[in-house]
C-alpha positions as CSV (number, residue, x, y, z in Angstrom):
1,X,0.0,0.0,0.0
2,X,2.9,2.4,0.8
3,X,4.4,1.6,-2.5
4,X,1.2,2.5,-4.3
5,X,0.9,5.7,-2.3
6,X,4.5,6.7,-3.3
7,X,3.7,6.1,-7.0
8,X,0.5,8.1,-6.8
9,X,2.2,10.9,-4.9
10,X,4.9,11.1,-7.6
11,X,2.2,11.2,-10.2
12,X,0.3,14.0,-8.5
13,X,3.5,16.0,-8.2
14,X,3.6,16.0,-12.0
15,X,0.2,17.5,-12.1
16,X,0.5,20.2,-9.4
17,X,-2.4,22.6,-8.9
18,X,-2.9,25.0,-11.8
19,X,-5.8,25.3,-14.3
20,X,-7.5,22.7,-16.4
21,X,-7.9,25.1,-19.3
22,X,-6.1,28.2,-20.3
23,X,-8.9,30.3,-18.8
24,X,-10.3,29.4,-15.4
25,X,-13.4,30.9,-14.0
26,X,-12.6,33.2,-11.2
27,X,-14.6,34.0,-8.1
28,X,-16.7,37.1,-8.1
29,X,-16.3,40.0,-5.7
30,X,-18.3,38.2,-3.0
31,X,-15.8,35.4,-2.9
32,X,-18.0,32.8,-4.6
33,X,-17.6,31.1,-7.9
34,X,-20.5,32.3,-10.2
35,X,-20.4,28.9,-12.0
36,X,-21.1,26.9,-8.9
37,X,-24.6,25.4,-8.3
38,X,-23.8,25.2,-4.6
39,X,-21.0,27.8,-4.2
40,X,-18.4,27.6,-1.4
41,X,-16.7,30.7,-0.2
42,X,-13.1,30.9,-1.3
43,X,-12.0,31.4,2.3
44,X,-13.5,28.0,3.2
45,X,-11.8,26.0,0.4
46,X,-8.8,24.2,1.9
47,X,-8.1,22.0,-1.1
48,X,-9.1,22.2,-4.8
49,X,-8.2,20.4,-8.0
50,X,-9.7,21.0,-11.4
51,X,-10.6,17.9,-13.4
52,X,-11.8,17.0,-16.9
53,X,-13.8,13.8,-17.2
54,X,-14.8,11.8,-20.3
55,X,-18.2,10.2,-20.4
56,X,-19.5,7.7,-22.9
57,X,-23.3,7.6,-22.9
58,X,-23.3,4.1,-24.5
59,X,-21.9,2.5,-21.3
60,X,-24.5,0.6,-19.3
61,X,-24.2,2.8,-16.3
62,X,-24.8,5.9,-18.4
63,X,-27.7,4.6,-20.4
64,X,-30.2,6.1,-18.0
65,X,-29.0,9.5,-19.2
66,X,-29.6,8.4,-22.8
67,X,-33.1,6.8,-22.6
68,X,-35.1,6.9,-25.9
69,X,-36.5,10.3,-26.8
70,X,-35.2,11.7,-23.5
71,X,-31.5,11.6,-24.3
72,X,-29.6,14.3,-22.5
73,X,-28.1,15.4,-25.8
74,X,-31.6,15.8,-27.3
75,X,-32.8,17.8,-24.4
76,X,-29.8,20.2,-24.8
77,X,-30.1,20.5,-28.6
78,X,-33.8,21.3,-28.3
79,X,-33.2,23.8,-25.6
80,X,-30.6,25.6,-27.8
81,X,-33.0,25.7,-30.7
82,X,-35.7,27.2,-28.5
83,X,-33.2,29.8,-27.1
84,X,-33.6,28.6,-23.5
85,X,-29.8,27.9,-23.0
86,X,-26.6,29.3,-24.4
87,X,-24.0,27.2,-26.3
88,X,-20.4,28.2,-25.7
89,X,-17.3,27.9,-27.9
90,X,-15.4,25.9,-25.2
91,X,-15.6,24.9,-21.6
92,X,-13.9,28.1,-20.4
93,X,-17.3,29.7,-21.0
94,X,-15.7,33.0,-21.8
95,X,-13.6,34.6,-24.5
96,X,-12.0,32.7,-27.3
97,X,-14.9,32.1,-29.7
98,X,-15.9,33.5,-33.1
99,X,-17.5,36.6,-31.6
100,X,-15.1,37.1,-28.7
101,X,-17.4,36.6,-25.8
102,X,-17.4,32.8,-25.7
103,X,-21.0,32.3,-26.9
104,X,-22.1,30.6,-30.1
105,X,-25.0,31.8,-32.1
106,X,-27.7,29.2,-33.0
107,X,-26.3,29.3,-36.6
108,X,-22.8,28.5,-35.5
109,X,-24.1,25.8,-33.2
110,X,-26.0,24.2,-36.2
111,X,-22.9,24.4,-38.3
112,X,-21.0,22.4,-35.7
113,X,-23.7,19.8,-35.9
114,X,-23.2,19.3,-39.7
115,X,-22.1,15.9,-40.8
116,X,-18.6,16.4,-42.5
117,X,-18.7,15.8,-46.2
118,X,-15.6,15.2,-48.3
119,X,-17.5,15.4,-51.6
120,X,-16.7,18.6,-53.5
121,X,-19.6,21.0,-53.9
122,X,-21.1,21.1,-57.4
123,X,-21.8,24.4,-59.3
124,X,-25.0,25.0,-61.1
125,X,-23.6,24.0,-64.5
126,X,-22.5,20.6,-63.2
127,X,-25.8,20.0,-61.5
128,X,-27.6,20.9,-64.8
129,X,-25.4,18.5,-66.8
130,X,-25.9,15.6,-64.3
131,X,-29.7,16.1,-64.3
132,X,-29.7,16.2,-68.1
133,X,-27.9,12.8,-68.1
134,X,-30.4,11.4,-65.6
135,X,-27.8,11.1,-62.9
136,X,-28.9,12.5,-59.6
137,X,-27.2,10.2,-57.1
138,X,-24.2,12.5,-56.6
139,X,-26.4,15.4,-55.7
140,X,-27.2,14.2,-52.2
141,X,-24.4,16.3,-50.7
142,X,-25.9,19.4,-52.4
143,X,-29.5,18.9,-51.6
144,X,-30.2,19.7,-47.9
145,X,-27.7,19.8,-45.1
146,X,-27.3,16.6,-43.1
147,X,-26.9,16.9,-39.3
148,X,-25.9,14.5,-36.6
149,X,-28.8,13.2,-34.5
150,X,-28.8,13.5,-30.7
151,X,-28.3,9.8,-30.6
152,X,-25.1,10.1,-32.6
153,X,-23.6,12.4,-29.9
154,X,-22.7,9.8,-27.2
155,X,-19.4,11.4,-26.1
156,X,-19.4,14.1,-23.4
157,X,-16.9,15.8,-21.2
158,X,-17.5,17.2,-17.7
159,X,-15.3,20.0,-16.3
160,X,-15.4,20.3,-12.6
161,X,-13.6,21.2,-9.4
162,X,-13.2,18.8,-6.5
163,X,-12.8,20.8,-3.4
164,X,-12.7,20.4,0.4
165,X,-14.9,22.7,2.4
166,X,-13.3,23.1,5.8
167,X,-16.5,24.8,7.1
168,X,-18.6,21.7,6.5
169,X,-15.7,19.2,6.6
170,X,-16.5,17.5,3.4
171,X,-15.5,17.0,-0.2
172,X,-17.6,18.5,-3.1
173,X,-17.7,17.8,-6.8
174,X,-18.5,21.2,-8.3
175,X,-19.5,20.8,-12.0
176,X,-18.9,23.9,-14.1
177,X,-19.4,22.8,-17.7
178,X,-20.6,20.0,-19.9
179,X,-19.3,19.6,-23.5
180,X,-21.0,17.6,-26.2
181,X,-18.6,16.0,-28.8
182,X,-18.9,14.2,-32.1
183,X,-17.4,10.8,-31.4
184,X,-14.1,9.9,-33.1
185,X,-15.4,6.5,-33.9
186,X,-18.7,7.5,-35.5
187,X,-19.0,6.2,-39.1
188,X,-20.0,9.6,-40.4
189,X,-17.0,11.4,-38.8
190,X,-14.6,11.4,-41.6
191,X,-12.0,13.3,-39.6
192,X,-11.5,10.4,-37.2
193,X,-11.1,12.6,-34.1
194,X,-13.4,13.9,-31.4
195,X,-14.9,17.2,-32.5
196,X,-16.5,19.6,-29.9
197,X,-20.0,20.7,-30.8
198,X,-20.5,23.1,-27.9
199,X,-20.0,23.6,-24.2
200,X,-22.7,24.5,-21.7
201,X,-22.8,26.1,-18.3
202,X,-23.9,23.4,-15.9
203,X,-25.6,25.9,-13.6
204,X,-27.7,27.1,-16.5
205,X,-28.6,23.6,-17.5
206,X,-29.8,22.9,-13.9
207,X,-31.8,26.1,-13.6
208,X,-33.3,26.3,-17.1
209,X,-33.4,22.7,-18.4
210,X,-33.2,20.1,-15.7
211,X,-35.5,21.5,-13.0
212,X,-39.2,20.8,-13.3
213,X,-38.8,19.1,-16.7
214,X,-40.6,15.7,-16.9
215,X,-38.3,14.7,-19.8
216,X,-35.1,15.6,-18.0
217,X,-34.7,12.4,-16.1
218,X,-32.2,9.7,-15.2
219,X,-34.2,6.6,-16.2
220,X,-34.1,4.0,-13.5
221,X,-34.2,0.6,-15.3
222,X,-35.0,-1.2,-12.1
223,X,-38.0,0.8,-10.9
224,X,-40.3,3.1,-13.0
225,X,-41.3,4.9,-9.8
226,X,-37.7,5.8,-8.9
227,X,-36.5,7.9,-11.9
228,X,-34.4,10.9,-10.9
229,X,-34.2,14.4,-12.1
230,X,-31.0,14.9,-14.1
231,X,-29.7,17.5,-11.6
232,X,-30.1,14.9,-8.8
233,X,-28.4,12.2,-10.9
234,X,-25.3,14.4,-11.4
235,X,-25.4,15.4,-7.7
236,X,-25.5,11.7,-6.7
237,X,-22.8,10.9,-9.2
238,X,-25.0,8.3,-11.0
239,X,-22.8,8.1,-14.0
240,X,-19.6,6.5,-15.1
241,X,-16.6,8.5,-16.3
242,X,-12.8,8.6,-16.2
243,X,-10.4,11.5,-15.6
244,X,-8.6,12.7,-18.7
245,X,-7.0,15.8,-17.3
246,X,-5.9,17.1,-13.8
247,X,-5.0,20.7,-13.4
248,X,-1.3,21.1,-14.2
249,X,1.2,23.8,-15.2
250,X,1.3,22.8,-18.9
251,X,-2.5,22.3,-19.2
252,X,-1.7,18.8,-20.6
253,X,-4.0,15.8,-20.8
254,X,-2.9,12.7,-18.8
255,X,-2.1,10.8,-22.0
256,X,0.0,13.7,-23.3
257,X,2.0,13.7,-20.0
258,X,3.1,10.2,-20.9
259,X,4.0,10.9,-24.5
260,X,0.7,9.9,-26.0
261,X,0.9,6.3,-24.6
262,X,-2.8,5.4,-24.2
263,X,-2.2,2.6,-21.8
264,X,-0.1,4.8,-19.5
265,X,-2.8,7.5,-19.8
266,X,-5.4,5.0,-18.6
267,X,-3.2,4.0,-15.7
268,X,-2.7,7.7,-14.8
269,X,-6.5,8.2,-14.8
270,X,-6.8,5.4,-12.2
271,X,-3.9,6.8,-10.2
272,X,-5.5,10.3,-10.2
273,X,-8.8,8.9,-9.0
274,X,-7.1,6.9,-6.3
275,X,-5.1,9.9,-5.1
276,X,-8.3,12.0,-4.7
277,X,-9.9,9.2,-2.8
278,X,-6.9,8.7,-0.6
279,X,-6.7,12.4,0.1
280,X,-10.3,12.5,1.4
281,X,-9.7,9.4,3.4
282,X,-6.6,10.9,5.1
283,X,-8.6,14.0,5.9
284,X,-10.9,12.0,8.1
285,X,-8.1,9.8,9.5
286,X,-6.2,12.7,10.9
């Protein structure tokens, strides 16, 4: 056990406290983080690490978030279309987007939902010639834009802080943002890499989408009378995910810290989770 602790400690030293992204949300003038659903005053935070987690909605434990016609991605997409929530360029939820304030317009959001097409666009003369020859099969890429469905978007990322509140003597997971991504392994993703669609402020999702919404549920496969609101499901950590980034000076992903070695990156994810668990355990032990 001591040997494992030494290894984990050495790992955590490599990812010393910094920021998960280049721009970290700061506390407001009252000392509270405006992105927090349950804010803790900065003077009461004894320990904090910023984390980025990957979540695959196809996993069995995550399927309750992805129940038919009530997929969390569908709820979010519909809410964007109706103007109820705001999509952001990235999970910093601030500057760095097309228009400089971090927000995406609905048009920009829709463009990010477009299925990539490697077929060259045809001009009007080419279209006329093909129609004259009775060949319309190649016109599919020119007739109507094709978009990813909500069910295609099964990859998400969660940006959060884990912090110890010395006033209440307990650890909190403080989610700040959720990002929807086009999966790298989707057959229609010709780029072969994960592509961010948009990020969303978790607090806004809770206040404007998850609360009092009969469709925003964590579907309980064991008992139809025990479905949970999505806000409660995230609060209770009823999902499966793995850590892909811990705040560090270089803002590097775990896999990048180990030279792109996926196996070592997975091991580092487990080490990071273990270290956080051990830290909380030691707080109570001493």
